[in-house]
C-alpha positions as CSV (number, residue, x, y, z in Angstrom):
1,M,-0.1,-0.1,-0.2
2,N,1.4,3.6,-0.8
3,K,2.2,4.6,2.4
4,K,1.6,8.3,1.1
5,I,-2.2,7.8,-0.1
6,T,-3.0,5.9,3.7
7,S,-1.0,9.2,5.2
8,L,-3.3,11.4,3.1
9,L,-6.5,9.5,4.2
10,G,-5.3,10.3,7.8
11,D,-8.4,8.8,10.3
12,K,-10.6,7.6,7.4
13,S,-7.9,5.3,6.1
14,D,-9.1,1.7,7.5
15,Y,-12.8,3.0,7.1
16,L,-12.5,3.5,3.5
17,L,-9.8,0.7,3.2
18,G,-10.9,-2.0,5.1
19,H,-14.7,-1.8,4.0
20,T,-16.5,-4.6,2.5
21,C,-19.3,-4.1,0.6
22,K,-22.3,-5.9,2.2
23,T,-25.4,-4.1,-0.1
24,I,-24.3,-5.0,-4.1
25,D,-22.1,-7.7,-4.3
26,K,-18.3,-6.8,-6.3
27,S,-19.0,-9.7,-8.1
28,L,-22.4,-7.9,-10.3
29,I,-19.9,-5.4,-10.8
30,H,-17.9,-4.8,-14.4
31,T,-14.6,-3.9,-13.6
32,A,-11.9,-1.8,-15.1
33,S,-9.4,-3.6,-16.9
34,D,-6.2,-3.5,-19.4
35,D,-9.1,-5.3,-22.3
36,V,-11.6,-3.0,-21.2
37,I,-12.6,-2.6,-25.0
38,D,-13.1,-6.2,-25.6
39,K,-14.9,-6.9,-22.4
40,L,-17.2,-4.3,-22.7
41,W,-17.6,-2.6,-25.9
42,V,-16.8,-5.0,-28.5
43,D,-20.3,-6.6,-28.5
44,T,-22.3,-2.8,-28.5
45,D,-23.3,-1.1,-31.7
46,R,-20.7,1.1,-31.5
47,N,-18.9,1.8,-34.8
48,L,-15.3,1.0,-35.2
49,P,-14.1,4.5,-35.0
50,T,-16.1,5.1,-32.0
51,L,-14.2,1.8,-30.2
52,N,-10.8,3.0,-32.0
53,N,-11.3,6.4,-30.3
54,L,-12.4,4.8,-26.4
55,Q,-9.1,2.9,-27.0
56,R,-7.1,6.4,-27.8
57,L,-8.8,7.4,-24.2
58,F,-7.9,4.6,-22.3
59,G,-4.9,3.8,-23.6
60,H,-3.1,7.2,-23.0
61,G,-1.1,8.8,-19.8
62,R,0.0,7.0,-16.9
63,L,-3.3,4.8,-16.3
64,A,-2.7,3.6,-20.0
65,N,-4.3,-0.1,-20.3
66,T,-5.8,0.0,-16.7
67,G,-9.3,0.4,-17.5
68,Y,-8.9,3.6,-15.1
69,L,-9.0,7.5,-17.0
70,S,-7.4,10.4,-15.5
71,I,-8.9,13.7,-17.4
72,L,-8.5,17.4,-16.6
73,P,-11.5,19.3,-17.4
74,V,-11.0,23.0,-17.7
75,D,-14.7,24.7,-19.0
76,Q,-14.8,26.5,-15.8
77,D,-14.1,29.7,-17.2
78,I,-17.5,29.8,-19.1
79,E,-18.9,28.3,-16.4
80,H,-18.2,30.3,-13.3
81,T,-16.4,33.0,-15.4
82,A,-12.8,32.8,-16.7
83,G,-12.1,35.8,-13.8
84,A,-13.3,34.0,-10.9
85,S,-11.6,30.7,-12.2
86,F,-8.3,31.6,-13.0
87,A,-7.8,34.3,-10.6
88,P,-5.7,31.8,-8.3
89,N,-3.1,31.3,-11.1
90,P,-3.8,33.6,-13.8
91,I,-1.0,31.8,-16.5
92,Y,-4.2,29.4,-17.4
93,F,-6.0,32.4,-19.1
94,D,-3.5,31.4,-22.1
95,S,-5.1,28.3,-23.3
96,E,-1.7,26.3,-24.1
97,N,-0.9,25.8,-20.3
98,I,-4.3,23.9,-20.1
99,L,-2.7,21.7,-22.5
100,K,0.5,21.5,-20.7
101,L,-0.6,20.7,-17.2
102,A,-2.8,17.8,-19.0
103,V,0.4,16.4,-20.8
104,E,2.9,17.1,-17.8
105,G,0.3,15.6,-15.5
106,G,0.3,12.3,-17.8
107,C,-3.8,12.6,-18.1
108,S,-5.6,10.0,-20.0
109,A,-7.0,13.0,-21.7
110,V,-8.2,16.6,-21.4
111,A,-11.9,18.0,-21.6
112,S,-12.4,21.7,-22.2
113,T,-14.1,24.4,-24.9
114,F,-14.2,24.9,-28.1
115,G,-12.4,27.8,-28.0
116,V,-9.1,26.6,-25.8
117,L,-8.9,23.2,-27.6
118,G,-9.2,25.0,-31.0
119,S,-6.5,27.7,-30.5
120,V,-3.8,25.3,-29.8
121,A,-5.3,22.1,-31.8
122,R,-2.6,21.6,-34.1
123,K,0.1,21.1,-32.2
124,Y,-1.7,19.1,-29.5
125,A,-4.4,17.1,-31.0
126,H,-1.8,14.4,-31.7
127,K,-0.4,14.7,-28.3
128,I,-3.1,14.0,-25.9
129,P,-6.9,12.9,-26.7
130,F,-9.2,15.9,-27.0
131,V,-12.9,15.8,-25.0
132,V,-14.9,18.9,-26.5
133,K,-17.2,20.3,-24.0
134,I,-19.8,21.3,-26.4
135,N,-22.4,22.5,-23.7
136,H,-22.4,25.3,-21.0
137,N,-24.2,27.6,-18.7
138,E,-22.8,31.1,-19.3
139,L,-22.9,32.9,-16.2
140,L,-23.4,36.3,-17.6
141,T,-27.2,36.4,-18.2
142,Y,-28.8,38.5,-15.6
143,P,-30.9,37.2,-13.7
144,N,-28.6,34.1,-13.8
145,S,-30.6,31.4,-15.8
146,Y,-29.5,27.8,-15.0
147,E,-29.3,26.2,-19.1
148,Q,-27.1,24.5,-20.7
149,I,-26.8,25.9,-24.2
150,M,-25.0,24.5,-27.1
151,F,-21.7,26.6,-28.1
152,G,-20.6,24.7,-31.3
153,T,-21.2,21.7,-33.4
154,I,-20.0,18.1,-33.5
155,K,-18.8,18.0,-37.1
156,E,-16.6,21.2,-35.6
157,A,-15.0,18.7,-32.6
158,W,-14.9,16.1,-35.0
159,N,-12.8,18.5,-37.4
160,M,-10.4,19.3,-34.7
161,G,-9.2,15.7,-34.2
162,A,-11.7,15.3,-30.8
163,A,-11.6,11.6,-29.5
164,A,-14.4,12.6,-27.6
165,V,-17.5,15.0,-26.7
166,G,-18.3,16.2,-23.3
167,A,-21.9,17.5,-22.2
168,T,-24.0,18.5,-19.2
169,I,-27.6,17.8,-18.8
170,Y,-28.9,19.4,-16.0
171,F,-31.7,16.6,-14.6
172,G,-34.4,17.5,-12.7
173,S,-34.6,21.4,-14.2
174,P,-37.4,23.0,-16.0
175,D,-34.9,22.9,-19.1
176,A,-33.9,19.2,-18.6
177,R,-36.4,17.7,-20.9
178,R,-35.1,20.0,-24.2
179,E,-31.2,19.2,-23.1
180,I,-31.9,15.3,-23.0
181,V,-33.5,15.3,-26.9
182,E,-30.9,17.7,-27.9
183,I,-27.6,15.6,-26.4
184,A,-29.4,12.0,-27.3
185,K,-29.2,14.0,-31.1
186,A,-25.5,15.4,-30.4
187,F,-24.3,11.8,-29.2
188,E,-25.9,9.9,-31.9
189,Y,-24.3,12.0,-34.2
190,A,-20.7,11.9,-32.4
191,H,-21.1,8.1,-32.9
192,E,-21.5,8.1,-35.9
193,L,-18.4,10.1,-36.7
194,G,-16.9,7.9,-34.3
195,M,-15.8,9.9,-31.3
196,A,-17.0,8.7,-27.5
197,T,-19.2,10.6,-25.8
198,I,-19.1,11.5,-21.8
199,L,-22.0,13.3,-20.1
200,W,-22.0,15.5,-17.1
201,C,-25.0,13.8,-15.5
202,Y,-25.5,17.1,-12.9
203,L,-28.4,18.0,-11.2
204,R,-30.2,21.4,-10.8
205,N,-33.3,21.7,-9.1
206,S,-33.9,24.7,-6.0
207,D,-36.5,22.2,-4.7
208,F,-33.9,19.3,-4.3
209,K,-33.0,21.3,-0.9
210,K,-35.6,20.5,1.9
211,D,-35.6,21.0,5.4
212,G,-32.1,22.5,5.1
213,V,-31.0,19.3,3.7
214,D,-29.8,19.2,0.0
215,Y,-30.2,16.4,-2.0
216,H,-28.2,17.7,-5.2
217,E,-25.8,15.1,-4.4
218,A,-28.0,11.9,-3.0
219,A,-27.4,8.5,-4.5
220,D,-30.8,8.0,-5.7
221,L,-31.4,11.2,-7.6
222,T,-27.7,10.9,-8.6
223,G,-28.0,7.4,-9.5
224,Q,-30.9,7.7,-11.5
225,A,-29.4,10.6,-13.6
226,N,-26.6,8.9,-14.4
227,H,-29.2,5.5,-15.5
228,I,-30.7,8.0,-17.9
229,G,-27.4,9.4,-19.1
230,V,-26.5,5.8,-20.0
231,T,-29.9,5.7,-21.9
232,I,-29.1,8.1,-23.8
233,K,-25.9,6.5,-25.0
234,A,-23.3,8.1,-23.0
235,D,-19.7,5.8,-22.9
236,I,-19.0,7.3,-19.7
237,V,-20.7,9.1,-17.2
238,K,-19.5,11.9,-14.8
239,Q,-21.5,12.7,-11.6
240,K,-20.5,14.6,-8.6
241,L,-19.5,11.6,-5.2
242,P,-22.8,11.1,-3.6
243,T,-22.7,12.6,0.1
244,N,-26.3,11.9,1.1
245,N,-29.7,9.5,0.1
246,G,-33.1,9.6,0.5
247,G,-34.0,12.8,-2.6
248,F,-37.0,10.8,-3.3
249,T,-38.6,10.0,0.1
250,A,-37.4,13.6,1.3
251,I,-38.6,15.3,-1.4
252,N,-41.7,13.1,-1.6
253,F,-41.8,12.9,-5.6
254,G,-41.0,10.2,-8.2
255,K,-40.8,6.5,-7.3
256,S,-38.7,4.7,-5.0
257,D,-38.8,1.4,-3.1
258,P,-37.4,0.8,0.6
259,R,-34.9,-2.0,-0.6
260,M,-32.9,1.4,-2.6
261,Y,-31.9,2.6,0.7
262,D,-31.2,-0.6,3.5
263,K,-30.7,-3.4,0.8
264,L,-29.1,-1.8,-2.3
265,S,-26.9,1.1,-0.3
266,S,-25.7,2.5,3.2
267,D,-24.4,5.2,4.4
268,H,-21.2,4.2,3.7
269,P,-19.4,6.3,1.0
270,I,-18.5,3.3,-0.8
271,D,-21.7,1.9,-0.8
272,L,-23.4,5.1,-1.9
273,C,-21.4,5.6,-5.0
274,R,-21.3,1.8,-5.6
275,Y,-25.1,2.5,-6.4
276,Q,-24.0,5.1,-8.6
277,V,-22.1,2.5,-10.7
278,A,-24.8,0.1,-10.9
279,N,-27.0,2.9,-12.7
280,G,-24.8,2.9,-15.1
281,Y,-25.4,-0.9,-16.1
282,M,-23.5,-2.3,-13.4
283,G,-20.3,-0.6,-14.6
284,R,-20.2,-1.2,-18.2
285,V,-20.5,2.3,-18.7
286,G,-18.0,3.6,-16.6
287,L,-18.5,6.0,-13.9
288,I,-16.1,8.8,-13.5
289,N,-16.3,10.9,-10.0
290,S,-15.9,15.0,-10.3
291,G,-13.0,16.1,-8.1
292,G,-14.7,19.2,-6.7
293,E,-14.0,22.6,-6.7
294,S,-10.9,23.9,-4.3
295,H,-10.8,24.1,-0.6
296,G,-7.1,24.6,-0.5
297,A,-4.8,23.2,1.9
298,S,-6.9,20.1,1.9
299,D,-7.0,19.8,-1.5
300,L,-4.6,16.5,-2.3
301,A,-6.3,15.0,1.0
302,D,-10.1,15.4,-0.4
303,A,-8.8,14.0,-4.0
304,V,-7.1,10.9,-2.7
305,Y,-10.3,10.6,-0.7
306,T,-12.6,10.9,-3.9
307,A,-10.5,8.7,-5.3
308,V,-10.3,5.7,-3.1
309,V,-14.3,5.7,-2.7
310,N,-14.5,5.6,-6.8
311,K,-11.8,2.8,-7.1
312,R,-13.4,0.7,-4.3
313,A,-16.8,1.4,-5.1
314,G,-16.2,0.2,-9.1
315,G,-16.0,4.0,-10.9
316,I,-13.4,4.1,-13.7
317,G,-11.6,7.2,-12.6
318,L,-11.4,11.0,-11.7
319,I,-12.2,13.9,-13.5
320,C,-10.0,17.0,-11.7
321,G,-10.0,20.6,-12.7
322,R,-10.3,23.2,-9.9
323,K,-8.2,21.2,-7.3
324,A,-5.2,21.2,-10.3
325,F,-5.2,24.2,-12.1
326,Q,-6.0,26.9,-9.2
327,R,-2.6,26.2,-7.7
328,P,1.1,26.6,-9.5
329,M,1.6,24.2,-11.8
330,K,4.6,21.9,-10.4
331,E,1.6,21.3,-7.3
332,G,-1.5,20.6,-9.8
333,V,1.3,18.1,-11.5
334,E,1.8,16.3,-8.3
335,L,-1.9,16.5,-7.3
336,I,-2.9,14.8,-10.6
337,N,0.1,12.0,-10.5
338,T,-1.3,11.0,-6.6
339,I,-4.7,10.8,-7.4
340,Q,-3.3,8.5,-10.6
341,D,-1.0,6.5,-7.7
342,V,-4.6,5.3,-6.1
343,Y,-6.0,3.6,-9.6
344,L,-2.1,2.1,-9.8
345,D,-1.9,0.7,-6.5
346,K,-3.0,-3.0,-6.6
347,D,-3.6,-3.0,-3.1
348,I,-6.6,-0.8,-3.0
349,T,-9.2,-3.8,-4.3
350,L,-12.6,-3.5,-5.1
351,A,-15.0,-3.4,-1.7
């Protein structure tokens, strides 16, 4: 066991590394492996160019051919404003530094905007797989309106040499149904052209907060968001790590079954995350969890915690942005590499 990892986990080390999942048994999970394309994708309806691009993602960087992914995502300049995102480290106003961080960090891919990737595409498209983020919630409309809109076309991403496209749907929002239809069509065309698809399956609805508890990261709600995401043919789903459960029952909507909470999950973070994995066809469609916002000194420990939970639950990696680029590049590379070390450590196994 990597001593740095156990040290960063601190008093949570035994709680996470010693946990045995007694909810959804690990034998039911399709686990990460060096032959992930042959094991999970060859029998699907994905065409040969799409299989090639999935292999590009899984065959690049420090995690190459492990079945795990480490992706650097930088679209916060649109989602949260460029000033707010890059003020901690202004070098990232220069788009090339985003690509340099991904390359230096040994990432599987870099996920960013049409503008960022297009501005340096000829120099980097053959050096690291591109994931072009095709839609965003821009934050300049006043009052703020939370709605994902297209910022470019699938053909434009293909012309850029992208291995994959990424998109966000705000499940639960008033705009969700339009976004589902729009992204389902976009993903169909992306697959037709041979690109893989990654969906940010996020929740957004003010009514998902009840009696002072925020259920935007509840396992039952995020799990269903993931399930809708794989239904519209996301090849990989990105989700926030679950922090609680019982959103359906607390808010009193949708349909649920008591066994979702006492048989298929528990209050342990690994069991909550496994429920998310299960909703991706038991791991046939891989789950990558979000690294989340930067909190400063605790970022490295927080990222390792998330990576351990994701890996032991049956996920396939982490997509970590702000924790990496909102600090000096050398420290950002170190943080990314430490996350990758979790997935490279053979002693950290499926719970």
